[in-house]
N, C-alpha and C positions, 0 to 999 in steps of 0.2 A: 879058858872057857869052861864053865861047868853048868850042869842043869840043876835047877833048884827042885827039890822034892816038895810038892805041895800036898795038902791033905784036904779032905772034904770036897766041897764044890769049887774050890779056888782054881782059877785057870793057871796052867803051867807057864813058866818063863825060864829063859836062859840068861846067865850072867857072863859077860865078857869082862876081863880085868881082875885085878887082885886087890885085896885090902880096901875095898870100896867103903865109902861113908855108910856106917850102919843105919843112919837115919834115911839115906836114899834107898837102901835095901828094904827097910821097913815100909817106906812109901810104895815101893813096887809090890810088896806083899799085899798091902791094903788095896791097891788098884786092881790086882788080879783077883781079889775077893769080891769085887762088884758082881752083881748078878748078870750084867751085860758083857762081862769080860770073857774073851775066848782064849787068848794067849798073849804073851809079852816077851820083852827082851830088855836087858839093861846093858848099856854101853860102857866101855872102860873109862870114859870121862865123867861118869855119873857123880852127882852130888845133890844135896837136898834142894827141892824147889817147892812151889805151891801145888798141892795135889799130887800130880805125877812128878817124880824127880827129874831134874835135868839129866838128859841121857836116857830117859825112859821111852820105851816103845810099847804101845798097847793097842791090840786089836779088839774091837768090841762089835756087838751086833746091833745094827740099825740105830745108832745113836752117836752123838758127838759130845765130848766133854770139854767145855771152854778152857778150863785150867789144865787140861791135858794137852791142849794145843799150845797154850802159853799166853803170857801177857803181851809180849812183843810178837804179834802174829806175823808169820811169814818172814821173820828175820832171815837174812841170807848173806852169802859172800859172793862177790863178783871179781873176776880177774880180767884185765885187759893186758895183753902182751903188745908192747909198743914197737914201732918201726924205728926206734932210736937205739943206737949201740950203747951198751952199758958204760963203756969208757967215756962216752960223750956226757952221759949223766954225771959221772964222777968229776968231770972237769967243769960242770955247770950246775952244781947242786943247788945253788941259790935260786935259780929259775924254777926248779921243781918245788922248792919250799914255798916260794911265792905263789905257785899255782895252787897248792893245797890251802894256803892261807886265804887266798882271794876267792876260790871257787867252791869251798865247802864251809859248812857251819856245823858246830857240835854243841851238844848240851841240851838239857831239859828246856823245852819251849823255843829252841833255836829256830830262826826263820830268816828269810831274805826280805829286805825293804821292798824290792820289786819281785813279787811272786813269779816263780818259774812257770813254764807251760809244759803240758804233756797231755797226750790223748786220754790218759786215765781220768782226767778231770772233766772230759766230755761224756763220760759214762753216766748212767742213771744212779745217782746217789740218794734218790728220794723214794726208793722202794720200801724204806722204813723211816720212821721219824728219827730214830737213833742215828742212822747213817746220814740223813739229810742235815741234822744239826751239826755233824762233824765236818761237813764239806769245806767250810771256810777255813777251819783250822788246818785241814789237810792241805789246802792250797797254799797257805802261808808257810807250812813246813815242808813243802815239796822240794826235794833235792837236798835235804839236810840229814844229818845223822844224830843219833841219840848220845847218851852218856854211857857210863859203865865200860863195857869191853868193846864198844863200837870204835872202829878205826878207819883211817884211810892212809895207805902207805905205799911207797915205792920200794922195790927190792929187786934182788937178783934171782932170776928163774933159770935153773940149770937142767938141761935135758941131756941125758947120757946117750940117747939113741933117737933115731928119727921116729917121731910120733906126733899125733894131733896135727899133722900137716906141716910140722916144723922140723928143720934139720937139727942135729945135735949141736949144742952150744950154750952160751950164756946170753940171756935176754934180759931186758929191762921190762918190768911189769908193774902195774898198778893193782893193788888189792884193797877192796873195801868190805866192811862188815857193818850192816845196820838193818833196820826193819821198817815197821809201819808207824813208828813215831807215836805221838799222842793219840791219834785216831785209833790205832790198833789197841793201845792200852785201854781206851774207853770202851771199845767194843768188847774186849775181854771182861772188863769189870761189869758192864751192863748185863751181858748174857750169863755170866757166872752167877750173879745175884738172882737172875730170873730162874736159873736151873736150881739153885738152892731152895727157892720158894716152892718149886714143883716137887721137891723131894725132902719134905720135913722129917721123913722117917730115918734119914741117914744120921748116924751119930756124928758128934762134932769133929772127930778125927777124920771123918770121911767126907765132910760137906764140901770141901774144895774139889771133890771128884763128882759132884752132881752133874747130871747129864741132861741133854735135850734129845727127845726122840725125833728121828728124821722123817717120821710119817705124821708129824704135827707141824703147824705153821711156825711156831717159834724155833723149832729145829731147822727147818728149811731157811728161815730168815737169817739165823746165825751162819749157816753154811754159805749163803750168798754173800753175807758180810765178810766172812773169812776169805772167800775167794777174791772179793774186791780189794781187801787189804793185801792180799798176795800180789795183785797187779800194781797196787799203790807202792808197796815196798820195792818191787822191781823197778818202778818208775823213778824212785829216789836214786837208785844206783845208776840207772840210765843217765840221769841228769848230771850226777857227780862225774861219771866217766866222760861224758860228752863235753862237759864244761872244762874239766882239767886237760883233756887232750886238745881241745880247741885252743886253750891258753898256751899250750906248748907247741902248737902247730904239728901235732903228732897224729898218727893213724894207728888203729888197733889191727894187728895181723891175726889175733886169736882172742876170742872172748869166751869165758867160762863162767857159769853161774849155777848155784844150787842153794836151796833153802831148807830151813828146819822150822820148828814151831808151827806145825800145820797138820791137817788131817787129809788122808787120801783114801779113796775107794780102791780096794784091792781084792783080788780073788784069793781065797784061802781054802784050798781043796775045792769042794763043790759049792762053797758059800762065798758071797760077797760080804766083806767086812770093812769096817772103818778103822784104818791104822793111824794112830796118833804118833807123831815123832816130835817129842819135846826136847830140844837140844840134841837131836839125832838127825842124821842126813840120809836121804835115799841112796841106796847102794845096789840098785838092780843090776843085773849082769850087763856089763859093758857101759854102764852110765858113768860119765866123768863128773867128778866133783873136786872141791878144794876143802881141805881140813887144816885150819890155821892153828898155830901154837900160841905165842904171845909176842909182845913188841920186840923181843930179842931172841926168839927161837923160831925155827923154821915152820913154814906151812908146807903141805904136800898136796900135789895134784894126784888124784887117785882114780882108779877105774874099779867100779863095783864088781863083786863076784856073784851077786845074786844068791846069797846064803839064806835059805828059807827059814832057818832057825832064828835068825835075827829079824825076820819079816823084811828081808832085803834092806837092812839098815846098817849104819855105821856111826861112829862118834862124830860130833860136829866140831870138835876142837880138843884142846888139851884138858879142859875142865879144871875148876878151881880145887885147890887142895886145902885152902883155908878161907874163912870169910873175909870180907872187906875190912871189918873192924879189927880182926886179928892181924891182918897185914899192916894196917896203920899203926898198931901198937908195937909190932915186932920190928919193922924196917924203917930206915931213914933214907932221905934223898941221896945221901952219899953212897948207900948200898946200891941204889939203882944206877947212879951215875958211873960207878965203878964197872958195873956189868955192861952198860951201854958202850963205854969206852973200849972194853975188852972185845965186844962183838962188832964194833965199828958201826953203831947205830946212832943216828941223830934224831933226837926227840924234840918235836915242836911243842907239844903239850900233852899232858896226861895227868891222871891222879895217881898218887903213890899206891893206892889200893890195887892198881893194875900192874904192879911190879911182877916180873916173871916168876919170882920165887913163891908167889901166891898160887901158882898153877902147877898142875902135875907135869911130869916130864913128857913132852910130846913124843919123844922117841919110844918111851915105854908104852904109851897109849897105842902108837902105831904097831908096835911089836905084838901087843895083845889082841889086835884085830886083823892079823894077817890072813885069816880065813874069811874076812869080810870085804877087804879091798886090796888091790895091788897098787903100789906106788909107781907113778908115771914120771913125776918130776918133783924137784925141790925148790922152794922159794924161800929166800932169806931176806927179811926186812932190813932196810937201810935208812929210810927216812919215814918217820911215823908221826901221825897226828891223831890225837884222841881228845876227848873233852877235858879241859883243865879243871882243877878242883873248884875254882871260883868262876868258871865259865868265861873269864876274860881271855882274850887271845894274847897270851904272853908265853915266853919261852922258859922252860925249866932248865936250869943248868946245874 
């Protein structure tokens, strides 16, 4: 960890991690130079994004920045610990593979022939014309996941000591990662364009950081839309977990969930501020969360330490070390298959651009944020489903 020295009127921020992407650091410099910025933090999984970098945390005064929240609004991870012994899973893996194949959908535009139901669809979606126009799409995509790094996977959860209401031991768990799908992306695009029109004074390199004032109707409308997308993203996970567990005849003995790509109201000294966590997760003191690695590296259940320097935040994952295009040029399927065999991971589907070697070492990331979170348990993926490159359900071997 090191504190960045800023000059002039720029807000201060603190960096966790080493040898971070210079483009991500520059984006953080730019964000902290905004007139509304108060302070920030950069997590060890940081890499370049739109506006605020992935892994960027930014506190501002009475405003919200759509692209500092992110395109996939309220993206999150959810874990269900099952009442099924891990050795039973090992003896009946085909049943678990079938559950993921039949009860989940992945990819851009993925939907179910028969739309799922959830109480979130009974809420008021017509408080704005933008949200009203998205309701039908949201219903079709309810209970599905996106592309990219979104996943559904079974794995081994190991607890070394009694915690979270569970005894020490090895458990079978389902872990998912996805967000608000097409509706969230459309909300982000619409309100970011609106914010840009309101701030023509911003130079081109800053226009993705255009903001909406929270004492104006458009700011309040975006905030309400963001919160609805948060409940919608949570509903997607609810449906996936309920459907998969029902397919297996299983019950969850513990459920954990935490989100990123969101804005929170938070007290900072004597002032209430808006804290954006883009690719960063809440780590308030005592708060439990899950920080995943990749399809062949561990995820960690963590307990936040409430470090005020990070605005009570931590990394949301391992973070990419290279772009998708770079990964596709550098690696071949045989490289991935060799690693999966070594780690004992069965891959149902994924794109080669999600190869673990395209990500930072999750162990390094966790080491670099020991003052932000304490590790409670370790999860190792064993059966993984992600969006295939061609979106067809076929197995990569």
